[in-house]
N, C-alpha and C positions, 0 to 999 in steps of 0.2 A: 730755203724756198719760201717766198713771201705768200702769205695767205690773204686772199681777197675777202676781208670781213664784210665789206659792203655788199658784195654779190651774195655771200652766204646769208646775210640778213634778209635780203630780198627773196631769196629762194625759200627760206624758212617761212617768211610772211606769206608767200604765194601758196606754199604747201598747207599752212594753217587755214588760209582762206578757202582753199579747195576742200579741205576736210569739213569746214563749217558749211560750205555750200552743199555738199553731199548729205551732211547730217540734217540740215533744214529741209532739203527736198525729200529725203527718206521719211523724216518725221511728218512732213506735210501730207504725203500720200498715205502714210500709215494711219494718221488720225482721220483723214478724209474717209478711208475705208471703214474705220470704226464708226464714224458718223453715219455713213450710208447704211451699214448693217443695223444700227439702232433705229434709224429713220424707217427703214423697211419693216422691221419687226413691229414697231409701234403702229405704223399705218395698217399693216395686215391685221393685227390684233383688234384695233378699234374699228376696222371695216367689217370683220367677220365674227366677232364675239358679240352677240346681241346685247348683253349687259353693258358692254363698253360703248357700243354704237348708240345705245339709248341715252348716253350722257351727252351726246353731240347732236342728235337729231330726234325730234319728237313729231308725232303725227296728229293732225287735227281731225275733227269729225268727218271731214271730206276726204281723208286719206292723204292729204298733202303733207310734204315734209317741211319742217321748219327747224332752223338751227337753234340750239340752246345758247344760254349765256356762255357756257364753257366753250362752245364752238367758236364764238367770237373772240374769246380770250386767247385760245390757242392759235387763231388766225393772225392776231396782231402782236402777241407776246414775242415771237421770234425777232421782230424788228427791235424791240427793247433789248433783247439779249445781244444782238449784233452791235448796237450802239454802246452798251455797257462794256462789252469786251474790247471794242475798238478804242474807246476813250479811257478805259481803266487798265490797259495792259501793264503800265508801269506801276500802278498802285496795287493791282491784284497779285496775290502770291500765286505760284505755279499750281498748287492743288485747287485753289479757288477758280483759276482760269480753266483748268481741266474740267472741274465740276460744272461751270457755266456752259462750256462747249458740249458736254454730254447732255445736260438738261436741254439745251437748245436743239440738239439733234432729236431728242425724244419728243419734245413739244412740236417740232416741225413735222415729225412722223404722224403725230396725232391729227394735225391739221390736214395732212395729205391723205388721210384715210377717207376724206370726203370725196376724193376724185373717183373712188370705186363706186359711188352711187350715181356718177355721171357718165363714166366711160366703161366700156367692156373690158374685162380682165385681159383677154388676149391682146387687145389693142394697147393697153397699158404696158404689158410685157414687151411687145414689139417695139414700141417707142422707147422704152427704157434701154433695150439692147442696142437700138440705133444710136441713142444718145451716148451710150458707153463707147461705141466704136468711133463716133465722131469726136468725142472728148479725147480719146486716146490718141487719135491721129493729130489733133491740134496740140496736145500736150507734148508729143514727140517733136512736132514742128517747132514749138516754142523753145524747147530745150536745145535742139540741134542747130537752129538757124544762127548765122553770124550777123544777120541784119538787126540793127537796133530798132526795137518795136515801140520805143517811147512815144514817138509822134503818133503812131497808130493808136496807142493806148489813149492818148489825149483826145483823139477824134472819136474813139469808141465811147469814152466817158461822156462826151458831149451828146452823142447819140442816145446814151442811156438816160441822160437827163430829159431828153426830148421824149423818150418812150414813157417815162414817168408822168410827164405833163400831159401827153396824149391819153394815157390811161385814165388819168383823173378826169379829163374832159369826157372821155367815152363812158365813164361811170355814170354820167348824167344823161348823155345823148343816146347811149345804147346803139351805136352805129355798127352794123355787121361789117361794112366795108372798112371802117377805121380799125375795128378789132382784128380783121384779117391782115391789114397793113402793119399793125403793131406787132403781130405774131411773126411776120416775115422779118421785120427789122430786128426783133428780139433774137431770133435764131442767128442772124448775121452778126449782131453785136456780141452775143455771148460766145459764139464760135471764135471770133477774133480775140475776145478778152481771155479765153482759155490759153491761147498761145502767148499773149502778152503777159498774163499773170505768171505763167510757168517761167518765162524768161526773167521776170522781176524777182521771183522767188529764188531763182538760180543765182541772182546777183546779191541776194541778201547776206551772203557769206562775208561781204566786205563791211557790213554794218553791225553784225552780231558782236556784242561785247559781253563775254562771260558765259558760262555754261547754262545758267538759269535763263538768261535772256535768249540764248539760242533756242532753248526748248520752248519758250513762250512764242518766239517768232515762228517756230514750226507749227504750233497750234493755230496761230493767226493765219499762217499761209494755208493750212488745211481748211480753215473757215472760208477763205477766198476761193479756193478751188471747189469746195462744196457748193458755194453760192453759184459759181459758174455752171456747175453740172446741173443743179436743181432748176435754175432758171432756163437753161437750154432745154431740159427735159419738159418743163411746163409749156414753153412756147411751141415745141415740136408736137406736144400732145394736143394743144389747141388747134394746130394745123392738120394733123393727121390722125388724131385720136377718133376712134369710132364711138359715138355716143349711144347710150341705151335709148331704146324707143320709149 
């Protein structure tokens, strides 16, 4: 009986790719969950422990709140972490990449502690739960759909660039109408990006070369999903969050 080695090789390749696909997806959601826990813990600690809160906010003689230098550092430092991880994935060792991801999650949590001084706790919890539900639905849609979302992803990325530009403009104009429009577009864009990114991560199994790189790609995939969730949460909070009087 003649053995079809070509078919066997293809089947083995497909099986190996499927294993990598599941490994990367599993790793991505696991590391994302770790990041969310670290971010939540850091934000709660710095929001409700007075000694820690005092490192971020000081009160003047009129009783008004002012951010400290540390507050500005933790607000802008996450961007540097994302750039460093994205550009240095090939140069960083796996432990260094993991350390950077953990540090990023904690610093992000410290910066998010400031939202507790602006929004009511109940409102924050409700928006967080709503974000979780919406994120889960879109993640499942991205994983199960047979439609190629590449073109949609390109359109959404263009929209994201537009939001960044509009946000910079609104930083100087302080337009309530523009802020509202940016928030609505932000929700739409990051809702779509969640499905697109999950599908993209699903297809990473074709690109992973070696066990270490597969693990690195899992962490970077987690970073992508984390950013989708966090931005979706923040835009929903701007739209539906109940502010303190």
